[in-house]
C-alpha positions as CSV (number, residue, x, y, z in Angstrom):
1,X,-17.4,-1.7,-4.0
2,X,-16.4,0.8,-6.5
3,X,-12.7,1.2,-7.7
4,X,-12.1,4.8,-7.4
5,X,-8.3,4.7,-7.0
6,X,-6.0,6.9,-4.9
7,X,-7.2,10.5,-4.7
8,X,-6.1,13.3,-2.4
9,X,-7.7,13.4,1.1
10,X,-7.7,16.4,3.5
11,X,-8.1,16.0,7.3
12,X,-7.6,18.9,9.8
13,X,-3.8,18.6,9.9
14,X,-2.9,16.2,7.0
15,X,-2.9,15.9,3.2
16,X,-2.9,12.3,2.1
17,X,-1.7,12.4,-1.5
18,X,-0.3,10.1,-4.2
19,X,3.4,9.4,-4.1
20,X,5.8,11.2,-6.4
21,X,9.1,9.8,-7.6
22,X,10.9,12.6,-5.7
23,X,9.6,11.1,-2.4
24,X,11.9,8.1,-2.6
25,X,14.6,9.6,-0.3
26,X,12.1,10.5,2.4
27,X,10.6,7.1,2.2
28,X,14.0,5.4,2.6
29,X,15.3,7.5,5.4
30,X,11.9,7.8,7.1
31,X,11.0,4.1,7.4
32,X,11.6,1.8,4.3
33,X,15.1,1.0,5.4
34,X,14.3,0.1,8.9
35,X,13.1,-3.5,9.7
36,X,11.3,-2.3,12.9
37,X,9.1,0.0,10.8
38,X,8.6,-2.2,7.7
39,X,7.6,-5.2,9.9
40,X,3.9,-4.0,10.4
41,X,3.7,-3.5,6.5
42,X,4.6,-7.2,6.1
43,X,7.6,-6.3,3.9
44,X,11.3,-6.5,4.4
45,X,13.3,-3.3,4.7
46,X,14.6,-1.9,1.5
47,X,18.4,-2.3,0.9
48,X,19.2,1.2,-0.3
49,X,18.0,4.4,-2.1
50,X,18.2,2.9,-5.5
51,X,15.8,0.0,-4.5
52,X,13.5,2.6,-2.8
53,X,13.4,4.6,-6.0
54,X,12.3,1.6,-8.0
55,X,9.6,0.7,-5.4
56,X,8.2,4.3,-5.4
57,X,8.2,4.4,-9.2
58,X,6.1,1.1,-9.1
59,X,3.7,2.8,-6.7
60,X,3.4,5.8,-9.0
61,X,2.8,3.5,-12.1
62,X,0.1,1.6,-10.2
63,X,-2.0,4.7,-9.7
64,X,-2.8,4.8,-13.4
65,X,-2.8,1.1,-14.1
66,X,-4.7,-0.3,-11.1
67,X,-8.1,1.4,-10.4
68,X,-8.3,-0.5,-7.1
69,X,-4.9,0.7,-5.9
70,X,-4.9,2.6,-2.6
71,X,-1.6,4.0,-1.2
72,X,-1.0,7.5,0.1
73,X,1.9,9.6,1.3
74,X,1.0,11.1,4.6
75,X,2.1,14.7,4.7
76,X,1.6,17.7,7.0
77,X,-0.8,20.2,5.5
78,X,1.2,23.2,6.6
79,X,4.7,22.2,5.5
80,X,4.2,19.3,3.0
81,X,6.6,17.2,5.2
82,X,6.2,13.6,4.4
83,X,5.7,11.8,7.8
84,X,4.4,8.3,6.8
85,X,2.5,6.0,4.6
86,X,-1.0,4.5,4.6
87,X,-2.6,2.1,2.3
88,X,-5.4,-0.4,1.9
89,X,-5.0,-3.7,0.1
90,X,-7.9,-6.0,-1.1
91,X,-8.1,-9.1,0.8
92,X,-10.9,-11.4,-0.6
93,X,-13.9,-9.0,-0.5
94,X,-12.5,-6.8,2.3
95,X,-10.0,-4.0,2.5
96,X,-7.1,-4.2,4.9
97,X,-5.4,-1.0,6.0
98,X,-1.7,-0.7,6.9
99,X,0.1,2.4,8.1
100,X,3.6,3.5,9.3
101,X,4.8,6.8,10.5
102,X,8.4,8.2,10.8
103,X,9.3,7.8,14.5
104,X,9.6,11.4,15.0
105,X,5.9,12.0,14.2
106,X,4.5,9.0,16.3
107,X,2.4,9.6,19.3
108,X,0.9,12.9,18.1
109,X,-2.4,11.5,16.7
110,X,-1.4,11.6,13.1
111,X,-1.9,7.8,12.5
112,X,-5.3,8.0,13.9
113,X,-6.2,11.0,11.7
114,X,-4.7,9.5,8.6
115,X,-6.5,6.2,9.1
116,X,-9.9,7.9,9.8
117,X,-9.4,10.0,6.7
118,X,-8.6,7.0,4.4
119,X,-11.5,4.9,5.8
120,X,-14.0,7.7,5.3
121,X,-12.8,8.1,1.7
122,X,-13.0,4.3,1.1
123,X,-16.5,4.0,2.7
124,X,-17.9,7.0,1.0
125,X,-16.2,7.3,-2.4
126,X,-15.5,3.5,-3.0
127,X,-18.5,2.2,-1.1
128,X,-16.4,-0.2,0.9
129,X,-18.5,-1.6,3.6
130,X,-16.1,-4.0,5.6
131,X,-12.5,-3.7,6.7
132,X,-10.1,-6.1,8.4
133,X,-6.8,-5.3,9.9
134,X,-4.1,-7.1,12.0
135,X,-1.6,-5.9,14.4
136,X,1.2,-7.7,16.0
137,X,0.6,-8.8,19.6
138,X,3.5,-6.8,20.8
139,X,2.4,-3.5,19.2
140,X,-0.6,-2.2,21.2
141,X,-0.2,1.3,19.8
142,X,-1.6,0.0,16.5
143,X,-4.4,-1.5,18.3
144,X,-5.3,1.9,19.9
145,X,-5.1,3.5,16.5
146,X,-7.4,0.8,15.0
147,X,-9.9,1.2,18.0
148,X,-10.0,5.0,17.6
149,X,-11.5,4.5,14.1
150,X,-14.1,1.9,15.3
151,X,-12.2,-1.3,14.7
152,X,-12.8,-4.1,17.3
153,X,-11.2,-7.5,17.9
154,X,-12.4,-10.1,15.4
155,X,-12.3,-12.9,17.9
156,X,-11.5,-13.4,21.6
157,X,-9.7,-16.6,20.7
158,X,-6.0,-17.2,20.4
159,X,-4.1,-14.7,18.2
160,X,-3.9,-15.4,14.5
161,X,-0.6,-15.8,12.7
162,X,0.7,-13.2,10.2
163,X,3.6,-13.9,7.9
164,X,5.5,-10.7,7.5
165,X,8.5,-11.3,5.2
166,X,7.9,-15.0,5.4
167,X,8.2,-15.3,9.3
168,X,5.1,-16.4,11.2
169,X,4.4,-13.9,14.1
170,X,1.6,-13.6,16.6
171,X,-1.1,-11.3,15.3
172,X,-4.4,-10.0,16.4
173,X,-7.2,-9.4,13.9
174,X,-9.7,-6.6,14.0
175,X,-12.7,-5.8,11.9
176,X,-14.9,-2.8,11.1
177,X,-18.2,-2.3,9.2
178,X,-18.4,1.1,7.5
179,X,-21.6,1.9,9.4
180,X,-19.6,1.8,12.6
181,X,-16.8,4.0,11.4
182,X,-15.9,6.8,13.9
183,X,-16.4,10.0,11.9
184,X,-15.2,12.6,14.4
185,X,-13.0,14.7,12.2
186,X,-13.8,16.6,9.0
187,X,-12.6,14.8,5.8
188,X,-12.5,16.1,2.3
189,X,-11.6,14.4,-1.0
């Protein structure tokens, strides 16, 4: 895999771009202060806007310091509205995507579009060939998003255990080889 870092990605309706310090307020009000929404990201909610500003500054710093850092602000192309976040973390020799959308923007296909755009970028630009993902057993919507991109359950056995914010929870694992990635939308980067 090549470390190409976070570059802008265009899909039919979305622009996935690097975070900017000015995004902190939208990040906090959109999802970072809500435990229900940070749970799938395996992080505790942020306490306040000041903490969120520090976290977003850290993300911005990482773009230039870590060539294998992959985190995007999910924005609407037509208005620039920040509607969510998507990232991929290195886990051993695999990449693990995670994503969250502001509740107002859920159920409109944006998570599927953002995930497909990011995976195409990582497969083509970074030459990633294998992805793993987990979803909480009580969140079938995330499973539908993963399946739309070509992920399939990693094992029919008992669910694995994730540890979001230090608490074990029931989690189902998925996997995807780049050659099986669903490429049904145009993606530019």
